N, C-alpha and C positions, 0 to 999 in steps of 0.2 A: 521108894527109889532104889534101884539096883546098885549095890556097892561093889567096887572093884576089890577082888581078893588080894590081900597083902599078907606077906609072911615075913616074920622077923628072921633075918639071917643068923645062922648059928655061929658064923665066923666072918671075919673080913674077907676071907677067900671067896665066899659066895658073892658078896657085893662086888669084889674085884672082878669076878667072872662076868657078872652082869655088865659092869662098866666096860670090860674088855670086849665083850660081844658087841656092845653099842659102838665102841670105837672102831671095831673091825668093819662094821657096816658103814660108818662114816668114812673110814679110809678107803673102802671099796668104792663108795660113791665118788669120793674125791679123785681116786685114780681113774675111775670110769669117765669122770668129766674131763680129766686131763687127756686121757687116751682118745676120747671122742673129739676133743678140740684139735688134737694133733692129727687125728684121722681126717677131720674135715679140711684142715690145711693141706694135708698130703693129697687128698682127693682134688682139692682146688688146683694144686700144683700139677696133678696128673691131667686134669682137664686142659691145662695150659701147655701140656707137653708138646702137642703138635704145633701150637703157636710159637713156642720157644724154639723148637727145632727149625721152623720156617724162618724165624728171625735170624737164627744162627747161620743158616745156609745163605740167606740174603746178605748178611753181614760179610760172610766169606766171599760171596760173589762181588759185592760192592768193593771190598778191599782189593780184590783182583783187578777190578776196573780202575781203582785208584792207582795201582802199580802201573798198569798199562798207560794210563793217562800221564802219569808222572814221567815215565820213560819217553813217551812221545814229546812231552813238553821239554824234556832235557835235550832231545835231538833237535827240536825246533829252535831252542835257545842257542845251541851251538851253531846251527846254520845261520841264525840271525847275527850272531857275533862274527862269524866269518864274513858274511855279506857287509857288515858294518866296517870291518877291517879293510875290505876291498874298496868300499866307498870312500873311506878316509884316505887311502892311498891315491885314489882317483882325484879326490878333491885337492890333495896336496899338489899333484901334477898339474891340475888345472889352474891352481893358484900361481904356480911358477910360470906357466905359459901366459897367464893374464898379466903377471908382472912384466914379462918380456914384451907383451903387446903394449902395455902402458908406456914402457920405455921407448918403443918404436914410435908410438903416436906422439909422445913428447918430442922426440927427435924430428919427426915430420913437422910438428908445429914450429920448431925452431927454424927448420929449412924454409917454411912458408914465410916466417917473419923476415928471414934474410932476403928472400925473394921480394917481399914487399918493400924492404929497404932499397934493393937494387932498382925496383920499379920507380921508387921515389927519385933515385938518382937520374933515371932515364927521363922522368918528367921534368926534372930541373934542367937537364941538358937540352931537352926539347924546348923548354921555355927560353933558354939562352939562344938556341938556333932561331927561334921565332923572333927574338929581339933583333938578332943580326939580320934576319930576312926583312924585318920592318925598316931597319936602317938602310939596307941595300935597296929596298924599294924606293926609299926617299932619294937616295943618291941617283938611282936610275931615272927617277922623275926629273930631278934637277939637270941630269945629263941630257935628257930629251929636250928640255927647254933651251939649254945652251946650244944644242945641235940645230934647233930650229932657228935660233938667232944667227948662226954661222952660215945658214943658207946651204948652197950646194956643197960648200967645203965641209960641212958637218954632216953630210948624208951618211957616210960610213959610221961615224960616231953614233948617229941616231939609231942605226941598226943595232949596234952593240948595246946601246942603252936600252933598247926594247927587249933584247934577249935577256939582259940582266934583270930587267923588271919582271919578265916572264918567269925567270928562275926564282926570283924572290917570291913571287906569288905561289909558284909550285911548292917552294920550300915551306911557305906558311901553311899551305893546304896539308902537306905531309905532317908538319908538326902539330897541326890541329888534330889530325887523325891519330897521331901518336898519343897526344894528350888525352883524347877521348878514350882510346883503347887502354892507356895506362890507368885512367880513372876507373874504368870498368874493372880492370884487373885488380886494382887496389881495393875496390869495393868487395869483389869476390874473395880476394885474399883475406880481407878483414873478417868477412862472414865465415870463411873456412877456418881461420884462426880461432874465432869464437866457438865454432862447432868442435874444433879439436880440443879446446880448453874444456868445454862441457863434457866431451867424450872422456877426457882424462879424469875429470872429477867423478863422472859416473863409473869409470873403470876402477878408480881408487875406492869408491863406495862398494862396488861389486867385490873388490878384493877383500875389503873389511868383512862383507857378508860371507865371502868364502871362508875367511878365518873363523867367523862365528859359527858357520855351519860345520866346519871341520871340528871345532871345539865341541859342538853339540853332538856330533857323530862319535867323537872319542868318549864323551860322557855317557852317551847311550850305550856304547860298546862296553864301558866299565859296568853300567847297570845290568846289561844283559849278562856279562860275565858273573856278576854277583848273583843274578837270578839263576844262572846255570849252576853255580855253586850250591845255592839253597835248594835247587831242584834235585841235585845229587844227594844232598842230605835227606830231603823228603823221600826220595826214591829208596834210599837205604832204610829209613825209618819205616816206610810203607812195606818194604819187604819183611822187616822184622815184625811189624804189626800183622801182616798176612800170615806169617808163621805162627805168631801167638794166637791169632784168631782161629786158625785151623786146629791148634792144640786145644783152645777153649771149646770149640765145637765138639771135638772128640770127647773131651772131659764132660761136656754138658750131656752128650748122648749117653755116656756111661752113667752119669749121675741120674739121668731120667730113668734108666733101667733100674738103678738101685732104688729110686723112689717107688717105682712100680712094685719091686720086691718088698720094700718096707711097708707099702700100703697093704699088701697081702698079710704080712706079719701083724700089722696093726689091727687089721680086721679080726685076725685070730685072737690077738690080745684083748681087743674090745669085747669079743664074744665071751672069752673066758672071764673077763672082769665083770661083765653083765651077769654071767652065770654065778660068779662068786658073790656079787652084790645081792642077787636074788636069794641065794642060799643063806647069806648073812641076814637078810631081811626076815627070812623064815625063822631063823634061830632067834633074831631079835624080837620078833613078834611073839614067839612061844615063850621066850624068857620073860617078857613083860607080863604075859598072862600067868606066869607062876607067882607074880607079886614079889619077886626077889630084888628087883631093881628099885631101891628106895628113892633114888634120885629122879626116876621117871614116874613113879607111882603118883605123886601129886598132880602131874600134868594129865595122867590118865583119868583120875577122879574129876579134875576140872573139866576135861573134855566131855565126860559122861554127863556131869551135872548141867553143863551148858547146853548140850544137845537135848536133854530132857526139858530144859527151860524153853528152848525154841519150839519143841514139839508141843508143849503146853500152850504157848501163845497162839500157834497156828490152829490147834484143835479147838481152843476157846473161841477164836474168831469164826471158825466153821460152825460151831454150835450156836453162836448168837446171830448167825446169818450175815455177818459183815464180810465174809470171805467164802467163796464157793469152792467146793472140793475139786471141781474140774479146772478151776483157775490155778490151784496149787499144782496140779499135775499137768498143766498145759505144756505140750511139747511141740507146738506149732510156732517155730521161731521166724520172726519177720526181720529180714536184714535191715540194718540201719543205713547202709550205703554210705559209709564214711571212708575217706581216703586213707590208704595205707594201713587199715586195720579192719578186721571183721568182727562186728558185734551184732547182737540180735535182741529183739524185744519179745516178751510174751505177757500174758495176763497176770503173772505173779509178781512182776517187777515192782509195782507201786507199793504193795503191801510189804515186800521184802525190804525195800529202801526205808519205809517208814518205821517198821517194827523190829526188823532183824538187824539192820545195819548198826543201830546203837549198841546192840549186844556185841557184835563183832568188833566195834571200836574199842572195847575194853582191853583187847589183847594187842593193842598197838601203842607204842610210845616208850619213852625212856624209863618210865616208872613201872614197867612190867617185865617179867622174865620171858614172856612169850614173844614170838616173832610176828604172829598174826593169826587170823582165823577166817574161815569162809565156809559157805555151804554150796554144794554142787550136786545136781541131780544125776540120774543114771546116764545121761548123755555127756556129762562133764560140763553142763551149762551152769554159769554163775549168775543167778538172778540179781544178786547184789554183791557188794564187797565193802571192805573198810573204806572210810572216806578218803584216806590217803591214796587209795588205788581206784578211785571213782571220779577222776577229773574229766573235764570236757576235752575231747581230742583237739590237738593243735595242728595236725597234719604232719608233724615230725614223727617219723616212725619209731625212733628210739624212745622219745618221750612217751608216746601213746602206748607202746607195748608195756612200759613199766608202770604207768600211772592211770591207764584206762582199762583195767582188767575186768571190771564189772560188765555183765552181759556178754562175756566171751565164752567160747566153748573150749575147755582145756581138758583133754582126755589123754593124759600121759600114762606111762607104764605103771607108776605107783598108784594112780587113781584107779586104773583098771584092776589092780590087785585088791584094792580096798573094796571095789564093787563086788568082786568075787567072794569076799568074806562078809557078805551082808547078813549071814546067819549068825555071825559072832557078835559079841557085845561090842567089840571094837577091833580095829586092826592097827598095828604099829609098824611104821616103816621109816626108812631114812632115804632121802633123795637130795639131789642138787637142784636148788631153785635158782634159775638164771633168767630174770625178767629182761635183762639187757645183756647182749653178747659180751663175754669177757668179765661180767660182774655178777657174781653169784655167791650163794651161801649153802653149806651143807646143813639141812634141816632134819630134825626128828619130827615125825608127824603121828598124831593120833586121829584115826578116822573112826567116827562113831556113826553107825547106821541110823538114819532118820526115818522112823516109821510114823506115818500119819494115818490115824484111824485104821490101823492094821495093814496099811499098804506101804510098801517100800518106796520112798521118794528119792533118796540119795544118801549123802553123808555130810555130817558136820566135821570139819577138819581143823585141828589145832596144831600150829607149827611152833616149835621152840628150838633153841640152841643150847646144848649142854656142854 
């Protein structure tokens, strides 16, 4: 078994240099992650720039419309208040005229009553005359009888008696017509008095309604006046908001220009950080190959030994015929068609799950100093993974990305660097592992090339945090 070369440091300064180099790589990775995250947010903000500018312009236009509408409402409120004032004055005049009309009608009713009383007196007098006519008629009848007894001597008296009788009859006829006429007049007068009384009652009711309407008009006028006052306040506030909105839009446009400039600077900073991280990784990798970093050396030896163990298991299975060489190197990936995640199957999966996953599980848990381990081929394909990251997908993207990483293809920058160092015994690197956005760790990794029967398959990767 190939042993990693270790060198005893001559002083603490050498060990401190090794630690400082590792920490610089970690710091570069952390800064790169932060800058990258900020850059993504700035890029997202830049993508929303046109949308925000449109919203700002629409807000300004809408605020202008609010000011116009408020001013219009203020003018209409004032016009409504003026109309209500005029209506109130008209109602008051109408109420006074109605009051005079009621008084006039009441006076007319009293006149009709007096007229009815006078007609009653006429009827009484007519009845008296009728009584006198009846008596006169009886006297004329008696006089005619006596004139008949007197013979020729009473002829003249008989003529007078006949005339008196005729006068009495004519008088009775006249008094009968008077009585009939007075009765009709009395009936009409009674009906007229009743109508006048109803008219007076209705007029008084109308007067009360006029008073109610006038009070309602005054109340409506007060409400309109309050509305006008509130409208004035709204108009003033709207004007202030319009001014603030315009200033906000101006500041927003300036801010968006600054965002665009900052994004450019962030791109430069990210590029320089990535370059620094890459350079630090080169130094870190070379330093570990010197064997001077005694804190990292145990993990290097552990990674080499474990990779040799995995290679031995695979080659033994090939030798005894339980595993075909072409299955180990199968690169025809069949999509699993799972929602929100891309995973693939190949012919090496079952063997890797059964025989290699138990080895990977050694490096996961609270009782180990390592963060995890995995094998990936030249395409970055993970035929298996530790059990904690080989769950069945649930459809939730955040959960599946963190816990369903087996059978994924992950070919990041650090993995590409490790693939490029296939001729070395191992490659050491530092990178930010972020299975879920916003949740990540800075990991040190040892990549050991996995050669099967003299053919390069990929790498065994051991991750740890120091």
